[in-house]
Structures are given as C-alpha cells and as structure tokens.
NUKOLVO-725308 format. One record per atom (N, C-alpha, C): residue number from 1; atom name; x negated, y, z negated. Coordinates in nm, 3 decimals. Layout:
% NUKOLVO-725308
NUM,CA,X,Y,Z
...
END
This chain:
% NUKOLVO-725308
1,N,-8.986,6.038,-10.804
1,CA,-9.141,6.023,-10.746
1,C,-9.083,6.115,-10.585
2,N,-8.908,6.066,-10.552
2,CA,-8.875,6.076,-10.410
2,C,-8.860,6.244,-10.436
3,N,-8.749,6.281,-10.560
3,CA,-8.718,6.440,-10.612
3,C,-8.928,6.479,-10.605
4,N,-8.957,6.484,-10.638
4,CA,-9.047,6.567,-10.597
4,C,-9.159,6.578,-10.523
5,N,-9.072,6.448,-10.398
5,CA,-9.139,6.474,-10.274
5,C,-9.028,6.591,-10.134
6,N,-8.948,6.596,-10.219
6,CA,-8.835,6.655,-10.107
6,C,-8.887,6.807,-10.172
7,N,-8.902,6.829,-10.273
7,CA,-8.961,7.011,-10.338
7,C,-9.025,7.023,-10.270
8,N,-9.106,6.957,-10.194
8,CA,-9.238,7.014,-10.058
8,C,-9.191,6.993,-9.937
9,N,-9.148,6.854,-9.897
9,CA,-9.104,6.893,-9.760
9,C,-8.981,6.725,-9.761
10,N,-8.954,6.764,-9.645
10,CA,-8.825,6.700,-9.626
10,C,-8.786,6.629,-9.423
11,N,-8.795,6.615,-9.357
11,CA,-8.842,6.516,-9.261
11,C,-8.690,6.608,-9.188
12,N,-8.726,6.609,-9.093
12,CA,-8.593,6.663,-9.020
12,C,-8.449,6.576,-8.990
13,N,-8.507,6.461,-8.986
13,CA,-8.401,6.372,-8.967
13,C,-8.353,6.370,-9.085
14,N,-8.354,6.360,-9.153
14,CA,-8.330,6.354,-9.318
14,C,-8.230,6.456,-9.337
15,N,-8.253,6.584,-9.305
15,CA,-8.213,6.695,-9.344
15,C,-8.104,6.717,-9.213
16,N,-8.102,6.683,-9.113
16,CA,-7.995,6.625,-9.013
16,C,-7.864,6.550,-9.051
17,N,-7.930,6.429,-9.137
17,CA,-7.846,6.340,-9.178
17,C,-7.784,6.358,-9.322
18,N,-7.813,6.467,-9.392
18,CA,-7.762,6.521,-9.477
18,C,-7.637,6.634,-9.420
19,N,-7.704,6.722,-9.382
19,CA,-7.642,6.835,-9.313
19,C,-7.492,6.780,-9.261
20,N,-7.514,6.693,-9.169
20,CA,-7.412,6.570,-9.052
20,C,-7.311,6.505,-9.154
21,N,-7.344,6.477,-9.312
21,CA,-7.278,6.417,-9.414
21,C,-7.178,6.524,-9.481
22,N,-7.257,6.691,-9.480
22,CA,-7.199,6.795,-9.538
22,C,-7.041,6.849,-9.456
23,N,-7.076,6.866,-9.340
23,CA,-7.019,6.887,-9.211
23,C,-6.894,6.755,-9.231
24,N,-6.921,6.656,-9.250
24,CA,-6.813,6.595,-9.240
24,C,-6.709,6.571,-9.396
25,N,-6.744,6.580,-9.503
25,CA,-6.711,6.630,-9.597
25,C,-6.618,6.765,-9.623
26,N,-6.675,6.861,-9.555
26,CA,-6.664,6.969,-9.559
26,C,-6.448,7.033,-9.443
27,N,-6.511,6.917,-9.303
27,CA,-6.355,6.909,-9.227
27,C,-6.256,6.832,-9.281
28,N,-6.330,6.732,-9.348
28,CA,-6.191,6.621,-9.442
28,C,-6.098,6.758,-9.545
29,N,-6.198,6.818,-9.594
29,CA,-6.172,6.907,-9.695
29,C,-6.062,7.018,-9.620
30,N,-6.110,7.063,-9.481
30,CA,-6.049,7.164,-9.507
30,C,-5.891,7.059,-9.367
31,N,-5.952,6.930,-9.380
31,CA,-5.817,6.868,-9.277
31,C,-5.822,6.943,-9.109
32,N,-5.977,6.885,-9.085
32,CA,-5.994,6.975,-8.927
32,C,-6.031,6.877,-8.920
33,N,-6.063,6.879,-8.764
33,CA,-6.155,6.794,-8.676
33,C,-6.286,6.871,-8.686
34,N,-6.407,6.753,-8.640
34,CA,-6.524,6.761,-8.700
34,C,-6.611,6.829,-8.537
35,N,-6.659,6.946,-8.540
35,CA,-6.717,7.020,-8.414
35,C,-6.827,6.859,-8.357
36,N,-6.884,6.914,-8.229
36,CA,-6.985,6.822,-8.190
36,C,-7.134,6.838,-8.206
37,N,-7.169,6.724,-8.289
37,CA,-7.322,6.777,-8.337
37,C,-7.386,6.710,-8.279
38,N,-7.398,6.595,-8.157
38,CA,-7.518,6.547,-8.136
38,C,-7.539,6.611,-8.023
39,N,-7.704,6.617,-8.072
39,CA,-7.849,6.648,-7.991
39,C,-7.834,6.787,-8.000
40,N,-7.835,6.840,-8.114
40,CA,-7.828,6.972,-8.172
40,C,-7.949,6.951,-8.297
41,N,-8.037,7.049,-8.282
41,CA,-8.133,7.074,-8.421
41,C,-8.066,7.116,-8.504
42,N,-8.135,7.025,-8.622
42,CA,-8.096,7.072,-8.766
42,C,-8.064,7.212,-8.779
43,N,-8.154,7.358,-8.725
43,CA,-8.146,7.483,-8.716
43,C,-8.010,7.519,-8.632
44,N,-7.954,7.481,-8.539
44,CA,-7.859,7.513,-8.471
44,C,-7.739,7.459,-8.547
45,N,-7.745,7.292,-8.585
45,CA,-7.618,7.243,-8.649
45,C,-7.604,7.318,-8.775
46,N,-7.765,7.393,-8.876
46,CA,-7.659,7.487,-8.972
46,C,-7.578,7.609,-8.946
47,N,-7.662,7.684,-8.855
47,CA,-7.551,7.779,-8.778
47,C,-7.429,7.734,-8.731
48,N,-7.430,7.619,-8.677
48,CA,-7.237,7.564,-8.679
48,C,-7.175,7.559,-8.769
49,N,-7.279,7.513,-8.860
49,CA,-7.159,7.437,-8.975
49,C,-7.137,7.606,-9.054
50,N,-7.196,7.708,-9.060
50,CA,-7.185,7.822,-9.137
50,C,-7.071,7.914,-9.045
51,N,-7.055,7.894,-8.898
51,CA,-6.961,7.941,-8.853
51,C,-6.811,7.831,-8.872
52,N,-6.817,7.747,-8.870
52,CA,-6.718,7.621,-8.896
52,C,-6.677,7.652,-9.003
53,N,-6.780,7.637,-9.133
53,CA,-6.685,7.731,-9.294
53,C,-6.649,7.832,-9.258
54,N,-6.685,7.929,-9.196
54,CA,-6.605,8.098,-9.219
54,C,-6.526,8.042,-9.152
55,N,-6.481,7.997,-9.016
55,CA,-6.311,7.992,-8.945
55,C,-6.262,7.937,-9.000
56,N,-6.262,7.786,-9.064
56,CA,-6.172,7.704,-9.169
56,C,-6.126,7.794,-9.254
57,N,-6.219,7.830,-9.372
57,CA,-6.221,7.937,-9.457
57,C,-6.079,8.084,-9.430
58,N,-6.157,8.105,-9.283
58,CA,-6.058,8.252,-9.337
58,C,-5.885,8.149,-9.216
59,N,-5.907,8.073,-9.169
59,CA,-5.767,8.014,-9.116
59,C,-5.688,7.954,-9.274
60,N,-5.746,7.936,-9.359
60,CA,-5.684,7.904,-9.471
60,C,-5.650,8.073,-9.573
61,N,-5.755,8.140,-9.560
61,CA,-5.686,8.252,-9.626
61,C,-5.544,8.329,-9.537
62,N,-5.570,8.338,-9.346
62,CA,-5.520,8.412,-9.357
62,C,-5.362,8.357,-9.361
63,N,-5.358,8.204,-9.367
63,CA,-5.222,8.175,-9.396
63,C,-5.177,8.176,-9.452
64,N,-5.194,8.246,-9.547
64,CA,-5.129,8.260,-9.740
64,C,-5.050,8.124,-9.803
65,N,-5.102,8.067,-9.761
65,CA,-5.120,7.954,-9.838
65,C,-5.197,7.933,-9.971
66,N,-5.133,7.878,-10.104
66,CA,-5.249,7.887,-10.203
66,C,-5.365,7.765,-10.163
67,N,-5.454,7.890,-10.199
67,CA,-5.587,7.851,-10.186
67,C,-5.644,7.699,-10.300
68,N,-5.597,7.676,-10.346
68,CA,-5.615,7.588,-10.508
68,C,-5.641,7.465,-10.442
69,N,-5.524,7.409,-10.327
69,CA,-5.541,7.276,-10.275
69,C,-5.663,7.227,-10.171
70,N,-5.723,7.355,-10.108
70,CA,-5.821,7.334,-10.042
70,C,-5.984,7.365,-10.095
71,N,-5.945,7.422,-10.232
71,CA,-6.050,7.454,-10.292
71,C,-6.121,7.320,-10.382
72,N,-5.991,7.261,-10.391
72,CA,-5.957,7.097,-10.528
72,C,-6.050,7.006,-10.396
73,N,-6.017,6.997,-10.277
73,CA,-6.027,6.881,-10.186
73,C,-6.200,6.938,-10.163
74,N,-6.231,7.077,-10.160
74,CA,-6.419,7.093,-10.123
74,C,-6.469,7.064,-10.206
75,N,-6.410,7.099,-10.341
75,CA,-6.487,7.083,-10.443
75,C,-6.507,6.918,-10.499
76,N,-6.401,6.819,-10.459
76,CA,-6.407,6.692,-10.502
76,C,-6.494,6.621,-10.360
77,N,-6.468,6.675,-10.306
77,CA,-6.618,6.552,-10.147
77,C,-6.718,6.602,-10.211
78,N,-6.778,6.722,-10.210
78,CA,-6.885,6.775,-10.231
78,C,-6.922,6.715,-10.414
79,N,-6.847,6.712,-10.516
79,CA,-6.874,6.570,-10.610
79,C,-6.914,6.484,-10.596
80,N,-6.870,6.414,-10.522
80,CA,-6.868,6.298,-10.466
80,C,-7.035,6.255,-10.403
81,N,-7.058,6.347,-10.342
81,CA,-7.135,6.377,-10.226
81,C,-7.280,6.447,-10.361
82,N,-7.228,6.478,-10.427
82,CA,-7.385,6.507,-10.550
82,C,-7.398,6.355,-10.678
83,N,-7.291,6.306,-10.667
83,CA,-7.301,6.176,-10.738
83,C,-7.430,6.064,-10.687
84,N,-7.349,6.087,-10.503
84,CA,-7.473,5.997,-10.424
84,C,-7.610,6.022,-10.454
85,N,-7.663,6.169,-10.395
85,CA,-7.735,6.232,-10.429
85,C,-7.796,6.200,-10.545
86,N,-7.763,6.228,-10.654
86,CA,-7.760,6.192,-10.796
86,C,-7.804,6.064,-10.825
87,N,-7.742,5.951,-10.742
87,CA,-7.788,5.823,-10.803
87,C,-7.942,5.784,-10.693
88,N,-7.915,5.861,-10.592
88,CA,-8.047,5.787,-10.486
88,C,-8.182,5.858,-10.504
89,N,-8.202,5.975,-10.589
89,CA,-8.255,6.056,-10.597
89,C,-8.359,6.025,-10.782
90,N,-8.230,5.949,-10.827
90,CA,-8.274,5.883,-10.933
90,C,-8.254,6.021,-11.092
91,N,-8.137,6.091,-11.064
91,CA,-8.173,6.213,-11.134
91,C,-8.109,6.159,-11.248
92,N,-8.208,6.178,-11.383
92,CA,-8.187,6.172,-11.529
92,C,-8.149,6.233,-11.633
93,N,-8.205,6.382,-11.592
93,CA,-8.271,6.471,-11.692
93,C,-8.196,6.592,-11.607
94,N,-8.128,6.707,-11.693
94,CA,-8.144,6.816,-11.627
94,C,-8.189,6.934,-11.538
95,N,-8.340,6.861,-11.619
95,CA,-8.426,6.955,-11.499
95,C,-8.434,6.912,-11.369
96,N,-8.404,6.774,-11.441
96,CA,-8.462,6.682,-11.210
96,C,-8.264,6.742,-11.157
97,N,-8.198,6.724,-11.232
97,CA,-8.033,6.815,-11.188
97,C,-8.094,6.973,-11.084
98,N,-8.177,7.019,-11.155
98,CA,-8.227,7.173,-11.133
98,C,-8.299,7.167,-11.009
99,N,-8.433,7.112,-11.077
99,CA,-8.455,7.064,-10.902
99,C,-8.397,7.025,-10.785
100,N,-8.341,6.952,-10.818
100,CA,-8.307,6.925,-10.692
100,C,-8.185,7.028,-10.604
101,N,-8.111,7.083,-10.748
101,CA,-8.035,7.184,-10.638
101,C,-8.103,7.305,-10.534
102,N,-8.255,7.343,-10.626
102,CA,-8.300,7.366,-10.602
102,C,-8.367,7.362,-10.456
103,N,-8.442,7.196,-10.458
103,CA,-8.491,7.187,-10.321
103,C,-8.333,7.212,-10.207
104,N,-8.273,7.130,-10.227
104,CA,-8.107,7.143,-10.132
104,C,-8.098,7.258,-10.059
105,N,-8.089,7.340,-10.214
105,CA,-8.054,7.516,-10.151
105,C,-8.180,7.544,-10.040
106,N,-8.287,7.525,-10.103
106,CA,-8.435,7.581,-9.991
106,C,-8.402,7.485,-9.837
107,N,-8.384,7.446,-9.825
107,CA,-8.360,7.346,-9.729
107,C,-8.269,7.440,-9.615
108,N,-8.156,7.471,-9.695
108,CA,-8.036,7.547,-9.625
108,C,-8.034,7.686,-9.628
109,N,-8.131,7.726,-9.645
109,CA,-8.184,7.887,-9.654
109,C,-8.143,7.970,-9.804
110,N,-8.121,7.911,-9.890
110,CA,-8.022,7.976,-10.010
110,C,-8.206,7.970,-10.099
111,N,-8.207,8.080,-10.146
111,CA,-8.327,8.109,-10.237
111,C,-8.250,8.080,-10.375
112,N,-8.252,8.000,-10.460
112,CA,-8.251,7.963,-10.575
112,C,-8.259,7.999,-10.681
113,N,-8.278,8.048,-10.793
113,CA,-8.344,8.045,-10.888
113,C,-8.289,8.065,-11.016
114,N,-8.371,7.964,-11.100
114,CA,-8.282,7.954,-11.258
114,C,-8.369,7.943,-11.356
115,N,-8.328,8.032,-11.476
115,CA,-8.391,8.037,-11.555
115,C,-8.376,7.938,-11.692
116,N,-8.414,7.941,-11.818
116,CA,-8.348,7.885,-11.929
116,C,-8.263,7.869,-11.978
117,N,-8.235,7.978,-11.963
117,CA,-8.089,8.071,-12.080
117,C,-7.973,8.015,-11.972
118,N,-8.000,7.961,-11.844
118,CA,-7.874,7.853,-11.766
118,C,-7.847,7.999,-11.656
119,N,-7.934,8.104,-11.625
119,CA,-7.872,8.217,-11.519
119,C,-7.927,8.151,-11.381
120,N,-7.870,8.215,-11.268
120,CA,-7.890,8.194,-11.177
120,C,-7.908,8.316,-11.098
121,N,-8.009,8.316,-10.982
121,CA,-8.011,8.445,-10.904
121,C,-7.999,8.367,-10.789
122,N,-7.954,8.426,-10.653
122,CA,-8.017,8.362,-10.517
122,C,-8.001,8.572,-10.466
123,N,-8.112,8.554,-10.387
123,CA,-8.186,8.708,-10.348
123,C,-8.151,8.667,-10.197
124,N,-8.168,8.558,-10.153
124,CA,-8.148,8.554,-9.972
124,C,-8.058,8.461,-9.980
125,N,-7.944,8.436,-9.895
125,CA,-7.840,8.348,-9.882
125,C,-7.803,8.338,-9.724
126,N,-7.874,8.276,-9.639
126,CA,-7.806,8.217,-9.532
126,C,-7.650,8.269,-9.498
127,N,-7.592,8.194,-9.556
127,CA,-7.486,8.231,-9.495
127,C,-7.423,8.322,-9.490
128,N,-7.517,8.443,-9.615
128,CA,-7.406,8.620,-9.636
128,C,-7.438,8.691,-9.517
129,N,-7.473,8.672,-9.400
129,CA,-7.413,8.689,-9.274
129,C,-7.323,8.665,-9.185
130,N,-7.275,8.543,-9.235
130,CA,-7.152,8.494,-9.168
130,C,-7.033,8.545,-9.290
131,N,-7.015,8.477,-9.369
131,CA,-6.933,8.499,-9.440
131,C,-6.886,8.644,-9.545
132,N,-6.755,8.671,-9.556
132,CA,-6.675,8.774,-9.604
132,C,-6.680,8.702,-9.770
133,N,-6.657,8.800,-9.870
133,CA,-6.663,8.803,-10.006
133,C,-6.552,8.646,-10.026
134,N,-6.438,8.675,-9.978
134,CA,-6.312,8.613,-10.005
134,C,-6.333,8.438,-9.949
135,N,-6.464,8.449,-9.795
135,CA,-6.495,8.359,-9.766
135,C,-6.560,8.259,-9.860
136,N,-6.658,8.350,-9.892
136,CA,-6.762,8.283,-9.986
136,C,-6.713,8.204,-10.085
137,N,-6.601,8.313,-10.149
137,CA,-6.549,8.267,-10.277
137,C,-6.498,8.116,-10.295
138,N,-6.434,8.119,-10.146
138,CA,-6.350,7.971,-10.102
138,C,-6.503,7.838,-10.104
139,N,-6.509,7.902,-10.015
139,CA,-6.680,7.790,-9.978
139,C,-6.751,7.741,-10.137
140,N,-6.739,7.848,-10.196
140,CA,-6.836,7.840,-10.309
140,C,-6.804,7.682,-10.400
141,N,-6.693,7.647,-10.347
141,CA,-6.610,7.538,-10.407
141,C,-6.726,7.396,-10.343
142,N,-6.750,7.417,-10.272
142,CA,-6.855,7.315,-10.228
142,C,-7.006,7.299,-10.299
143,N,-7.034,7.419,-10.328
143,CA,-7.148,7.463,-10.431
143,C,-7.140,7.384,-10.575
144,N,-7.017,7.393,-10.654
144,CA,-6.963,7.408,-10.746
144,C,-6.946,7.221,-10.780
145,N,-6.885,7.157,-10.694
145,CA,-6.854,7.083,-10.686
145,C,-7.016,6.994,-10.655
146,N,-7.089,7.040,-10.572
146,CA,-7.271,6.963,-10.567
146,C,-7.299,6.966,-10.699
147,N,-7.270,7.043,-10.773
147,CA,-7.335,7.126,-10.892
147,C,-7.321,7.011,-10.956
148,N,-7.207,7.012,-11.015
148,CA,-7.174,6.917,-11.083
148,C,-7.181,6.746,-11.077
149,N,-7.163,6.743,-10.958
149,CA,-7.238,6.594,-10.900
149,C,-7.338,6.560,-10.992
150,N,-7.480,6.637,-10.890
150,CA,-7.598,6.676,-10.914
150,C,-7.629,6.611,-11.111
151,N,-7.503,6.703,-11.152
151,CA,-7.617,6.713,-11.262
151,C,-7.491,6.650,-11.383
152,N,-7.410,6.572,-11.314
152,CA,-7.304,6.458,-11.416
152,C,-7.232,6.620,-11.482
153,N,-7.180,6.645,-11.453
153,CA,-7.036,6.741,-11.504
153,C,-7.099,6.886,-11.480
154,N,-7.201,6.925,-11.433
154,CA,-7.267,7.054,-11.510
154,C,-7.128,7.169,-11.446
155,N,-7.184,7.326,-11.479
155,CA,-7.103,7.367,-11.396
155,C,-7.180,7.463,-11.410
156,N,-7.133,7.546,-11.260
156,CA,-7.170,7.624,-11.140
156,C,-7.070,7.736,-11.109
157,N,-7.113,7.849,-11.145
157,CA,-7.008,7.954,-11.143
157,C,-7.148,8.096,-11.117
158,N,-7.041,8.192,-11.052
158,CA,-7.064,8.297,-10.981
158,C,-7.003,8.436,-11.040
159,N,-7.082,8.532,-11.048
159,CA,-6.974,8.629,-11.081
159,C,-7.018,8.727,-11.023
160,N,-7.143,8.757,-10.951
160,CA,-7.166,8.808,-10.863
160,C,-7.209,8.766,-10.747
161,N,-7.200,8.826,-10.580
161,CA,-7.234,8.807,-10.459
161,C,-7.247,8.857,-10.360
162,N,-7.391,8.854,-10.276
162,CA,-7.401,8.890,-10.161
162,C,-7.286,8.957,-10.085
163,N,-7.188,8.881,-10.093
163,CA,-7.073,8.866,-9.960
163,C,-7.030,8.977,-10.009
164,N,-6.983,9.026,-10.159
164,CA,-6.930,9.111,-10.205
164,C,-6.984,9.274,-10.218
165,N,-7.110,9.285,-10.186
165,CA,-7.188,9.404,-10.187
165,C,-7.299,9.382,-10.259
166,N,-7.305,9.297,-10.350
166,CA,-7.416,9.292,-10.448
166,C,-7.536,9.250,-10.383
167,N,-7.643,9.307,-10.483
167,CA,-7.820,9.284,-10.401
167,C,-7.835,9.146,-10.390
168,N,-7.780,9.058,-10.487
168,CA,-7.796,8.954,-10.508
168,C,-7.678,8.846,-10.547
169,N,-7.684,8.739,-10.518
169,CA,-7.579,8.664,-10.614
169,C,-7.614,8.593,-10.774
170,N,-7.514,8.624,-10.850
170,CA,-7.552,8.595,-10.969
170,C,-7.453,8.514,-11.046
171,N,-7.539,8.444,-11.141
171,CA,-7.435,8.327,-11.194
171,C,-7.461,8.260,-11.340
172,N,-7.408,8.158,-11.363
172,CA,-7.472,8.036,-11.445
172,C,-7.413,7.898,-11.411
173,N,-7.541,7.803,-11.464
173,CA,-7.512,7.673,-11.425
173,C,-7.551,7.619,-11.565
174,N,-7.458,7.518,-11.644
174,CA,-7.510,7.487,-11.757
174,C,-7.380,7.384,-11.789
175,N,-7.428,7.299,-11.887
175,CA,-7.368,7.153,-11.876
175,C,-7.403,7.063,-11.887
176,N,-7.386,6.955,-11.799
176,CA,-7.394,6.793,-11.728
176,C,-7.486,6.714,-11.838
177,N,-7.501,6.592,-11.750
177,CA,-7.655,6.567,-11.860
177,C,-7.699,6.613,-11.950
END
C-alpha cells in the first residue's frame, strides 16, 4: 500500500528525512564531515548533495588512491539503506523492487525507465549537470548498493552514461528477489 502511494506522492518531510539519511551514509563512506543541512528545503539539500558528492568523489579520484575501498563503502552503506527501505515498503517481488527504485529516482530527479528484458534507460538525470564521467562512475556505487538492497541482491550496472557523452544512461538491472 505504501509503495503505491509513494509512486504518486511523497511528503516533503519524508523526502528530506531520506535525503538526510543518504547524506549521512555518503559522508560516512567518504570519511568526511556532514555539511550543515538544517533549515534548507529538500530542493536546496538535493543541490547540496550533488555538490557534496561531486567534491568528495573528485577528492578521491585526484588523490590517486585506489577507488575500490571507497566504492565498497558506498555500496555497502547504500545496500543497508536499500534493505531498510525494502523492509519498510514491504517489498516482496521483483516488480515491487523496480517500482520502488523508479519512485525513489523520480524524487531525486532521475527519469528511470525499465523494460521486461532488464534493460534500463535514464533520459534525464539531475546529477548529470554536476558530475563528470569519472565522478558518476564512482558515485554510481551508491545506485548499485541501493538497487541490491531493494531487490534482495539484484545487480544494477551501467554501460553508457550521460556524463560520458551519451544521449542517455543505459544499463541493466537483473537478479534478486
């Protein structure tokens, strides 16, 4: 029932609460301080999140350190987040997991389309105006973890990105429930 509701409407306070959780788990994965979010609207927080993830990812990329460790932390933290969402939304089928992912992405400005063969297409992405291809590739570990948590182990993988010059993002989402 709750899943059906969030497809069409999600109150501002819930959107902001979940974005704050995403901010916390992302800051933890990047081992950085959380920026001040008190008093900002959801839209302002989303912009702050895009800038924060961009800056943190660029810091890691430019450091020359292997990125696998931070990718793993991003994935793990968002996987736990996705599991919690799966439980609270009472997701029990693959279709429900896809519906939840579409609803979540819609809230953060990502046009997520999925077909029955497992192909995904993203024609518009709020974050593409902030991220380079390298940053997007690193930060997409969050997407992979969220999708796995929501779907009980499904795999989300991109093979084309807007941030790398594609007209849209393309990939696949398979496995799980």
